[in-house]
N, C-alpha and C positions, 0 to 999 in steps of 0.2 A: 504494500500500500504506500503510495508517495505521500510527501509531506503536505501537499496541497489537499489531498483526500483527508488525511488525518485532521488537518486544520478545520475543514469543514464540518467534520463529524463532531469535533470538539465544540465548535461554535454552535452547532444545532444542539447537542446534548446540554451545552452550558445554559442556553435560553431556556430549555425545558426544565433543567434542575432548578433555575432561578424561581420559576413559578410553582414548582411542585416539592420543594424541600429536598432535591437531589443535588448531588455533587458528580463531577466526573474525574477519572483518573486514567492515565496512559500507562499501560503495564511496561515496566522496565525489566531488563534481562536479570534473572535470578529471583524476581519476586514470586511470592506465593499467595494463595488466597488469604491464608491465616495472618500473614504478614501485613497485607493490605487492610484486612479488616482491624487489625489492631491499631494502625495508624490513624484510621478515621473514627475508632471507637464504636464499631458496629459489629455484628456476628458474620461469620462466614457463610450462613445460611442466609442472611440478607442480601448479600452480594450474589450468591447463586440465584436466588429467586429473581432478582432483576436482570441477571445476565446468564441465562441457562446454558449458553454455549461454553461456559468455563468449566463445566463439571468434568469434562474430560482433559483438563489441563489448560494453562494460560499460554498466550502467543504474545510475544513482544509487540508493542505499539497498539495493542487492542485498547479500545476506549470503553472503560467500565462506567455503568451508572451505579453510584454510590448513594445510599440513603443517609441524610443527616442523622447523626445519633440523638438519642434522647436528650444527651447533655447540650448539643448544640441548638436544640430546639426548645430549651427549657425557658429562657428569658427571651423578652422581645414582645411582639405584637401578636394578639390572639383575637379571633373572631368570636363574639358572643351573641347570642340570640335573645331577643325580648318580645313577648306576646304583645301585639298591638290591636289585635281584634280576632273574631271567631266567624267561621263560616259553619252554617248548618247544612249537614249532609244526610240525606234520607237513603237508608240502606236498601240496595236492590238485591234481588235474588242472585245467589251465587257469588256475591261480593264477601271478600275477607278483609280483615284488617291490613294484611300486607297489600293488596290491590288499592285498597283506598288510600294507604300511606303513600303508594307509588303515584297515585292520580293527583294528590296534592303536594308531593315533594316533602313530606315530613316522615318522621319515624313512627313505628308502631308504638313505642314507649311514649311519644308525644300525644297520640291519640288517647291512650289509656290513662294518662296523667290527667286529662281534662274530661274523661268520661270514667270514673273509677269503678263503676259497676262491671266494666269490661275485664277487670283484673280477676274476677271470679266466675265469669260466665261468657258464653259466645255471642257473637252478633245475632240480632234477630232482623228478620225481614221487615222493612218499612219503618223501623225504628230510626229516630234522628239523633244523630251524635254530633259534637262540637269539634270542629277542626281548627287548631290554632293557626293564626297567620303571624309570622315572625318578622322582625325588623333586625337586620344584622348590624352590629357596631364593632369597631377595633378598639381593644382595651390594652394597656400595657400589663404585662404579667412578669412576675418574678419568682424565682424558686423559693418555695417556703423552707425556713429552717427546720432541721429535723427535730422531731420531739425528744424530750429528755429520755435517758436510758435506751436509746436506740442508735443504730449505725446504718450505714448504707451496705447493701448486699448485692453483688453483681451475679445476675442470673447465669447459670451454666447451660452448656448444650442440653437440649431434651428435657430441661426442668420445666415441670408444670407447677401450678399453684400448690398442690398438695406436697410435692416434694420440699418446696422452700419452706412451707408451714411446718412439716414435720422435723425438718432440720433444726428449726429454731423453737421448738416446743409450743407451738400455738395452733389455732384452728384457721381453717381457710377464711372463715369470716373475720377473724381478728387481723389476719393479714391484709384483707381488703379494706378493713377500717383504717389500718396504717397508711394504706396507699389507694385512695378512693379514685384515682384516675389510672391504675395500673393496667386496665383493659381486660378482655376476656381470656387472652392468650399470652403468655409471657414469651419474650424474645431473648435469645442467647445475648448476653451483653447489656440487657436492661438493668437500671439500677432500681432497687426497691428498698423501703425501710423496714427493718426488723428489729426485734428486741435485742438489747445488749446488756445482759445482766452479768455482774462481775462473777467470775469463776464458772459460768455455764459454758459448756462447749456445744458446738454444732453436733447433733446426732447424725451419725452416718447411716446411708440407705443401703440395706443389703438386697441386692437385685435377685438373690436366691429365694427370698421371701416376697410374699404379696403382702398388701396393706388394705385397711378398711377405714372409711370415714363413719363416724358413729352418727346414726340418725336420731331425730327427736324421740324421746320417750324410750329408748332403748336401754334396757339394762343387762346384767350379766345372763340372766335366763334367756331372754329374748336373743342374745347374741349366741348362746350355745344351741339354740334350736335352728337359727338361720345359718350359722358358720360351722357348727359342729366342734366348737372349741370351749373348753372349760375356763372357768374364772381363773384357775390356778395356772393354766398354761398362757393365758393373756398377761397376768401379772408378771410371769417369769419373763416374758419378752418385752413387756412394757411396765418397768418397776414404779413409774409414777402413779400407776394406778392404786398402789397400796396406801399412797398419801392422800390423793385428791379424788379417787374414783373416777367412774365414767362421766363424760359430760359432752352434750350434743357437739358435734363438729370436729372433736379431738381425732387424731389419726392414729391407728393401732397397728403394730406390727403383728402378723399372723404366722402360725406354724406353716411350714412348707407343704405339708399334706392337707388338702382341703376337699370337700364334697364335690362330687361332679356336677352338681346343678348350679354351681357358681361360675361366673364369667371373671376374667381378669382382663382389664384394658389399661395400657400405661402402668402397670404395676397395682392398680387398685381394684379390689374385688367387688363385683355387683352382682345381684340376683338376675337370672335370666328373665327377659321380659318376653312373655308369652303372647304374641300379637293375636293369635286365633281366639285365645280365651278372653280377650279384652274387646273384641269388637260389638258393635251394635247390630245384632242379627236381623233387626227390622229396617235397616237403612237402605237407602237405593243411591247407588253410585253411577256416575256418568262418565265414560271415558272415550277417547278417540284413538284407534290404531291406524297410523300413517305408515303404509308400507310401499316399496317401490315395485309394484306389480308391473307397471308400464302397459296397462290393458289397452291403451290407445294404439299400440302397435301390433295387436292381435286381431285377426279377423276369423271368420268362420271356416276359411280354407285352410288355416294353419294346422299343423301337426302339433298340438300342445305338448304332448310327452317329448317330442324332439326338442322343442324350444325350452322345456324345462332342463333337459340334459346338457343343452349348449349355453344356457345363461345362467351362471353361478348366482347372480343376483336375484333372480326370479326364483330359482330353487331355494336359495336361503330365505327369501321372503315367505315362500310357502311353508317351509319347515318352521320357521318363527310363528307364523300364523295358526299352524295346527297346535303347536304347543300353547300358544295363547287361548285358543277355543277350549283346550282341556283345562286350563286354569279357570276359565269362566264356568265351566261345569262344576268345578270343585268348590268355587266361592258360592255358587248358587245354592248347593246342597246344604251350605251352612245357614241358608235362610235369608242371605243377601240378595237384594234385587239389583241387577246389573244391566244398564243400557249402554251399548258399544256401537260407535260409528266406525266402519271400516272404510278407509279413504286411500285412495291410490295417490302418491306423491309423484308418480311418473319419474322419479328419480332425478328431478330437475326443479330449478326455481320457477319455471313456467308452470309446472304442476302444482307446486305449493301456492304460488300466486294465485292461481284459480281457485284453490280451495279456500283461501283467506278471502277472496273477493266475495265469494259465495256464501260467507259467513258459516262455514261449515263447523267452526269450533264454537258456536254459542251454546252456551249451557252445559258445557263439559267441565268436569272437576280435574281432569289431567289428561295429557297427551303423551302417547307412547310413539316415538319416532319423530320424523323419518329417520333411515338408516344412515344417510350420507350427509356430511358436515354442512355443506352449502344449503341444501333444502332445510336442514334441521335448524340452522341459525335463522332462516326467513320465518319459519313458522313460530320459533320462540320469540323473536322479535315482534311478531304480528299478534301474539296472544298475551301480552304482558299482564302479569298477575296470575296466570294460569300455569302450573307445574308442567314442564316438558322434559320428558325422560330421553336420553340418547341412548340407544340399545348396545351400540358397540363404540369402539374407540374412534376418536375424532377431535378436530380442532374447533373449539366453540368460542362464541363471542362472550364478553364479561357481562352476561345478563343475569339478573337476580333470580329468575325462574327456571334455570337450566339445571338439571340434575344429571351429572356424568356417572353412568352406572358402572363402568369399567375401570377398576383401579389402575392409575398409570405406573409407570416404572419406579418412580419415587416411592410411591406408597409399598409397591412389592419389596423394594430394597430395604425400606424401613422396617417391614415386617420380617425379614430374614435377619437383619441386624439386631433387632430385639430379641427374636428366638435364640440367637447364638449367645446374647448377653444373659438371657434367662437361664439357659441350660448349659452353657459352656464354660461356666466359672472355674471348673476343675480340669479343663481340657487344654491342650497345648495347640495354640492356634497358629497356622501358617498360611501366608497370602502369596498366590502366584498370579500376577497380572501383567498384562502387555502394556505397552506405553499409551495406547489408546484408552487405557482404563487407568491412567495414573491418578486421576482424581478420585476414582473409587478407592484404590489403594491407599491414598492418603487419609481418606475419611475412616476406613477400617482401622488405620494405625492410631487415629485420634480417638476413636469410639471404643475400641476393645483393648484391654490391657494386655501387655506381654506379647504383642504380635511378632511373629518371625516372618522376615521377608525373603523370598527367593525370586530373583529376577531371570525370566527366560533369556538364553542366549539368543541374539539376533531377533528377539520378539518371536522365536518359533519353536524353541524346544529346551528341556532341561535334562541334565544327567543324573543317573540314579545315585551316583557318589555324592553330587551335590545335594540331592534331595535328602540322602540319609544324615548328612551333617546338620540338617536344620530339624530333623524329626527327633521326637523324644522316645526312648526306650521304656520310660516309667508311666507316662500319662497317654491316654488316648489322644491321637492326632486328628484335629479337625482342620483340613485343608481347603482353603477358600480359593477358587479358580475364577478369575474375571477375564474373559475374551470372547471375542466373536470369530476368531480365526480357526478355521477347521484343522490346519496342520498343526497348530500350536496346541489345540485340544486333544487331537488324536494322540499326540506325542505325550502330553502331561497325564492324561488318564491311563495311557498304557504303562508309563513309569510308575505311576502311583500304584497301580494293580500289582507290578511287579515287586514293588517294595514292600507289599503286604506280607507280613510274617508273625511269627509268635512274638517277636520283639516290637514290631511296629504295627499298632492298631490304627488304621487310617479310615476316616469318613470324608466324603467329598461334599463340598458345598458350592453354591454360587448365589449371588445376590440378584443376578438377572440371568435367566435361561435363554440364551440367544439361539439363533437358527443353527448354529454350529453343533449344538448337542443333538440336533435331529440328523445330522448327516450320518449316511451309512459308513464312513470312515471311523466314526466314534463307536466303539462297541458297547452294546447294551448290556453284555455280560460283565464288562469292567465297571459300568455305571452301577450294577446290582450288586457286584461284589464290595464296591466302595459305599453303598447304602447312600446314594447320591441324593441330596436333599436341595430343593429349590422352592422358590415362592411362585405361586400361580393365581390366576383369577378364579379358576373353577377346578373341580375335582371330579374324578370318575364316579358315576353313579352305579348303583346295584340293580341287578335285574330282578330283585325282589321288591324294590321300591313301589309303592302304590301308584305313582304317576307312570312309571315305566310300564307296569302291568295294564293300566287303563289306557295308555296310548296304544299298546300293542293290540289290545282287545278292539279298539276303535278303527285303527289304520292297518293293522296286519303287520307291521314292522316296528322294530325298536327305535326310539327316538335318537337323533343325532345331537350334537352340542347346541345346533341352532333352534331345535325344537325345545330341547331342555331349557335354554335361556328365555326363549318366549314363554314358557310355562312359568319359570321361576320369577321373572321380572313382572310379568302381568299379575300373577298371584299377589306378590309383593305390593304392587300399587293398589290393587283391589282392597286388600286387606288394611292398608293404611288409610285408604278413604273410608272404609266401614268403621275404623275406629275414630277418625276425626277428619272432616273435609278439609281442613286447613292443613295441608302437608308441611307448610313452612314452619308453623309453629310446633309441629309434634316430631320434628326431626330428633331433636336432643332427647325428648321424652321416650321415644320408641327404641332408640339405640339400634343394636345389631340384630338382624333377622337372618335366617338361614333355611333354605329349601334344599331341592335335590342335588344341584351342583354349585349353586352360587350363593354368596353371602351379600348382604347390603347393609351398610352402616355409614349413613350420610352425615356429612360435617359441612357447615358453612364455610366458604373459602374466605380466608383472611385477606386476600389479594386477588381481585379480578372478578368477584361476583359468582353467585351460583353456589352449587353444592358438589362436592365430591364424594365417592365412595371409597372408604378404606377397608372394606371387608374382603379379606384375601385368605389364602391358605398356604400353610407349609406342607409340602408333600415329599415322599422319599420312595425310591426304588427297594423292592423287597428281593430276597432271595429267588423268589419264584418268577422274577421279571415283572412283577405287578407294582402298581403305584397306589400307595396308601397315604392318608393323612398322617403327618407327624404332630403328636400331641405332646 
């Protein structure tokens, strides 16, 4: 890149940064993401989020967008809002708090604040509510001095509120009271106020254990029933209980062995939410299925079977549709009334534009589809306030009503790293990564303790003698391989398989299963011998599953992954609607759901709008060349 182009980029990003609290940085030789983050007092993840191309390494002269640190943004001018009047809004059918907030450019909390009855109930058709109108003013703000007996704590990587609160012996509510503007999600490098009692040390967090947040009115008996843990066990792990007893919001360390009816997310134990048991069985839900059938290209003279064989898009649409129909039957048997519109997107913006112009999405509670990104984004933009679910991976616009149902590579990688942290504390960790995955190698080194690195020669191969020098003869070796190169992967898996012995126990992992693992050159026998573990969006279903049997009885064949996804995704949307029509409000309440092959656990994006799914699996090869979930 010549100097003139670099200058133009810097000028462009510089003007953008001035308006949006961003800075820019031109990468110099030898610099690392961590070093740049320290320089600007931000976290490495903040830099990667705004510059996703650096995940695989930095290039000299690259212009990076750098967010201003909390410290840099603390003092100075801040916009405040003041209510100047109110608008009376009459609620129409199917309107939600979210859609009304979008209409008037206010927040849901703003509406609830001036209509307090909405804190405890849902909107009612034809009721009148007050919508505040704001006037915005600039005021000078200054950093408040820290309260007495407190200090500043810098949030570490992957720390949420509960971890910071537990370290300092307080509840999450007490942490929030000390930091009223801390936000919902903590960021690495963020500064928060914590207690500073003389002689009191931070409590370490043991990733081999899970933790629990005490709920209102819970005593030791209730915890024994819910968690299967006695008072004596809790007091042994949490000595402070002997003096102060239980109190709402406190965080407890739990024994390693817990009942199977409990879920663990980010180290915190929760009870499983059974969506089917919580639905309103007398409800009526309305959805639209928008699939790329392209029926306009088919006439009576066509050989339909031949067209299905020749068109992957049509074939997958029909598979998804048959799975969705089976889900409709399943939900109707629960007593729920379902109205569904099946629409043809024609796999084009012309097709979706026609559907929008015809008002085909009137009175629907949710939209599933289209499959392809461009038509999908047009539909999502045309039905603001209505949840729209993208069935497969794609590039989406930053719209608040979009639900991305397929976990992305970052989510899958996060799942694998957390699995290794949770189960690999006593293992010997070795990382083998090519230069294209240098960023992944760097992250593994920073997040996993005691990692040993073996760099492949010429980015293609390793030697067994070099491998044995980094292996342990005492501990089980967990070897993480990161590559998309078939030649390298063939060599590495072969050498690892050869190194297996009574002295060297080896298990293979990757944080991203690339297409190279599917190559015929990579032996499945080697992968099975190495008990290969990897993260995945879905898992294999069993022939005995009720859906699989029902599908076979109806269509005479076993469902493929597109049919299963049509079933899982449609059933999840229908059950969520039968629980509560406001899908935006119930995301955090419902949590993770699981069906035949897919999990759904939606979270609001902190950057870019909409919701993403972080429901994924860790699976492994067995000795029988089968793939099973690793729990």
